[in-house]
N, C-alpha and C positions, 0 to 999 in steps of 0.2 A: 504494500500500500504506500502510495506517495501522499504527502500532505503539503499543501500550499497555504500560507497564512495571508489573509487580507488584513493589513494593519491600519485600523481606524480607531485607535485608542479604545474607548469603552465599547465601541461597536465592532471591534475586531472579531474575526471568526476564521475557522479552518475550512479548507476544501479537502475532503478525503477522496482519493482517486485510486481505483483498483477493482479487481474482480471480487464481487460479493459484498462490497462495502455498504450496500443499502440495509443489511441486517447486522452490521458491525456493532459490538457492544457500545461503542461510542455514541450511537444514536440516542440512547437514553440519557447520556450525560448532558444533552442539550435540550431536554424537556423541562419546562418551567413548573409543571404541576402534573396532576393525574389524568387530565383530560386531553385528548388528542382529536383534532378534526383532520381527517385524511382526505384530501381533495385530489381526485384523479379524473380520468375520462373513460369512455366506454371501450377504448382500444387498449389502454395500459392497465386499467384496473383488473380485468380478468387474468392478466398475466402475472402481475406483481403485488397487488394489494394484499393478498393473503400472506405473502412473505413478510411484509412490513407488519401486519397485524400480529403474526406469530411472534415476531421480535418484540412486540409491545403487549404481550399477553397479560402483563400486570397492570395495564392501563385501560381506562375507558376510551375506546376508539369508535368514533362515529365517522362513517365513510360517506362522502359526497361524490357522486359521479356526474361530471359535466358532459355535455355533448362534445364530440371531437371535431375540432377545426377552428381555424382563424375567424370564420364567419360568426362564431358565437362569442368572440372576445369583445363583449359590449358591457355597458352598465347593467342592462337587463340580465345578461348572463351571469352576473355576480349574485343575483338574488338567491339561488339555491344554496350558496355557501352561507349567506347570512341567515336564511330560513333554518338551516340545520343547526347552526350555532345557537340561535335564539331558542329553538324548540328544545334543544338539549340543555338549555340554561348554562351555557358555558361562560365562564368568567374570564378575567384578564390573565389568569395563570394557565389558561388553556393554550396549547401549542398547535398551530396549523402546520401540517406537512403537505407540501406540494409534490405529488408523485406524477410526473408526466413531462411533456416537452415544454417548449417555450410558452405556449399559450396557457397551459395549466399553471406554470410558474409565475407568469406575469399576472394572471387573474388572482391566483391564491395569495400572492404577495400583496397585491393591492387590497384584497379583502382583509388580510391580516393587519395591514396598516390602518384600515378604516374601522374594523370591528372594535367597539368600545374604545375607539381612538388609539388602537394599537395593541396587538397581542403578538407573542413570539411566533416565528415560523422557521421551518427548515425546508431546504430544497433537496429533492431527490430527482434530478433531471434524468430523463430516459431517452433523449435523443442526443446525437453528437453535437448538434447546434446548441442545444441548451447546456450541455456539459462544458463546452468551451467558451460560451459567451453569456447567454441570457440569464443563467442561474446565478451568475457572479456579478456583484457590483451594486445590487439594491435597486435597480430600475424595475418598477412595477407599473401596471396600468392596463388600460383597455383602449380599443380603437374608437374613432368617430368616423362617420361617413366621409368627412372632409380631410381626415388625416390619421395616420397610424400612431398609436400610443400617445395621443394628444391629451388623454385624461389619466392621471396616475400620480405616483409619489415615489420619492427616493426612500426606500425602507430596506435596511439590511437584514439578511437572515441570521439565524444563530449558527448555522453550519450548512455546508453543501456536501452531499454524498454522491459523487459521480461514479456510478457502478458500471465498469466496462462490460460486464456480462450481459447487460440489457441490450447492448448494441447488436447482438446476434439476431434479434428479432426485428431490427429496423428494415423496412423496405429499401431497396437500392436507391430510390429517389430521395428518401429522407437522409440516407448516408451521404449522398452527394451534396445535399443542401447543407449539411454540417461541414463538409470539407470546404465549402465556400468561405465560411468564417475562419477556418484554419488558415487558408490561403491569405485571407485578409490580414491576419496577424503578421505573417511574414512580410507582406507588402508594406505594411504601415510602419514597422519598426525593427525588423531583424532580417537582414539579407541572408545571413548564415542559415537561419531557420527556413527561409524561403527556399534556399538550395537544398536543405534537408527534406523539405516537403516534396520538392521535385523528384529527388532520388528515391524517397520512400513511398511515393504515391501508390504504386501497386500493392505494397504491404498494407497501407492504410485502407485501401479499397477492399482488401482481403480480410480486414479486421484482425490483423496480427496483433495479439494482446500487448506485447512489450512496446511495439512501435506506437500503437494507439494510446497507451497510457502516457508515453513520452510526449506525444502531440498534445494531449489534453493538459498535461502538467505545464508544458511550455506556454500554451495559450493562456491558461489560468494565471500563471506567474506574471506574464506580461500585463494582463488586465488588472491583476491585484496591485501591481506597482503603480499603474496609472490611476486607478481608483483611489489608492492611498494618498496620492498627490492632489487629486481633484475629484472629490467624491460627488459633487453636485454639478459637474460639467460646466464650470465657469471658464475653463481654459483647455488644458491639454487633453482631458477626457474626450473631447469632441473628436479627436483623432480616431477613436474607436468606431466612428461612424463612416469610415472610408467606404465608399460605394453605396451608402445607405440613402442618401438624398435621392439619387436616381432610382434606387431599388424600391424605396417607399412609394415613389410616384407610380412605378409599375404595379405594385400591390393595390394601391388605391384605385388605379384606372381599371384594372382587371376585375376588381372585387376581391375582398380579402379571402384568401384560401384557394383561389384559382391557381395562383403561382405560390409555391413554397417560399418562405422568407429568404432562405439561402439561395434559391434560384434567382430571385430578383436581385439579391446582393451581388451575385456573380456577374450579372449584366452590368450592375452599377460599378463594379471594379473595373470592368473593361471600359466603360464610359469615362470613368475618372482617369484611367490611363490615357485614353484618347485626348481628353481635355488637357492633361498634363503635357502630352506631346505637342498639342497645339500652342501651348505657352512656351515651348522650347525646352522643357525639363526632361522629357523622356524621348528616346529614339523610337522610330517605327519598329525596330527590332525588339525593343523592350515591350512595346505594346503587344506585338505578336507573341511574346513570351507569356504575357498575362493571359491572352486569349487561348494559347495552347494549353496552359496549365489548367484553366477552368474547363476547357473542352475535354481534356483527358480525365478530369474528375467527374465527367458525366453531367456537366452543367451547361445551361444555355449561355450564349455569348452575345445574343442580339435581342433587342426588345421584342415584345409580342407583335405579331403581324397586325398592321393597321394602326398601331399607336404612333402618333405624330409628335413632332417637336412642340407643337402648341399644347398637346396633351401633357407632355412633360412639364412645361413651364406653368401650366395651370395648377398642377398638383405640387410642384416644387415651391410655389409661392407661399404655401401654407405649412411648409416644413418647420418643425419646432426648433430646429437649429438656426433658423434665420435670426438675424440680429437687427432690430429696429427697422424691419421691413426689407432689409438687404439680404439677398441670397447668400448663404454661406455654404461653401463646398470644401470637402476634404480632398486634397489632391496630392500628387506624388512629386517630390523634388527629384527623387531617383528611386529605383526599386529598393525597398527597405527603409524609406524615410518619407513619411507623410507630413503635410503641413495644412494649416487652416487658411483658406483664401476667402476673404470677405468682399473682394471687389474683382471678381473674375472678368476678364475682357468679354463684353457681350458678344462680340463677333466670333471669338473663339468658342464660347459656349454654344452659340447658334450653329456653328459649323459642326461641333461635336454631336449635337442632337440630330442634325440633318444627316450626317454620315451614318450615325448609329441606326436611325430609323429607316434609312433607305437601304441599309445593308451593303 
């Protein structure tokens, strides 16, 4: 088992990574009281909820099963969590456990932040994407028709248990979506890691345990360091959004759930690389490298058919990373080094969108 620490003073917590960690004895060390609200969905619950409940046999566990999919990540979708907690008369020492992918984690975390103005929660992420990214750092929330994750809170978990065993049940498409976030980490801040991903991609796609644990640990360590420096995204943490402004526009345009988050991010990474090349920072060969890596990971590299440059600008205009109405993009100074751009050349952006949309 590997352990990565997120250093946030009183809000610090560990990330446990390895085979079988969802039932590790450390799980009970992070419970505040005797009551547990186990939030999962209809796909994950039948596979793993019983394991968690067995590990918590000395506790009162109430299970809540949410519908599966990004389309249900709404304010209304939170109500079953609150209904169950209130019906069971759970107090502030109850612990909410999120057992599922990024949608379950984001929703359960926001519910934990909101119920009785805040109860403890634990993340047990069950997709690669949630293990390397969304379960770490305390971003919680739900979508609005006009924008992704526009309603939420920064609320840190007590611990994260990233169990590599669960990845064996991931559909290939979900695995590829998670690899988009892994690639993102190499692109934004670690060229050596990017080269490692390139070399180890066949092993990652084959779910080789040692290689997968290493990838998860390195991604989590990078995110933990950035979150410790900038918990509430007032500065450097925005770098973690590389590819996301373009990607969120795709998700909003297609309807949440039509494209997986990682699929949209992969296209966003390619578009960010193209924009960076337009500004003179990347070469065309480096853009091709980004495209090749995403394609080899089984990811799309072009926007959905029929989506236009105007569609992108409409959705990007309401992105939550924008500052005082000014579009904010995360771009690449070189492979392995991202930066925040608050005043991208409109002509370069327009060209990027046109080239991307026209293929």
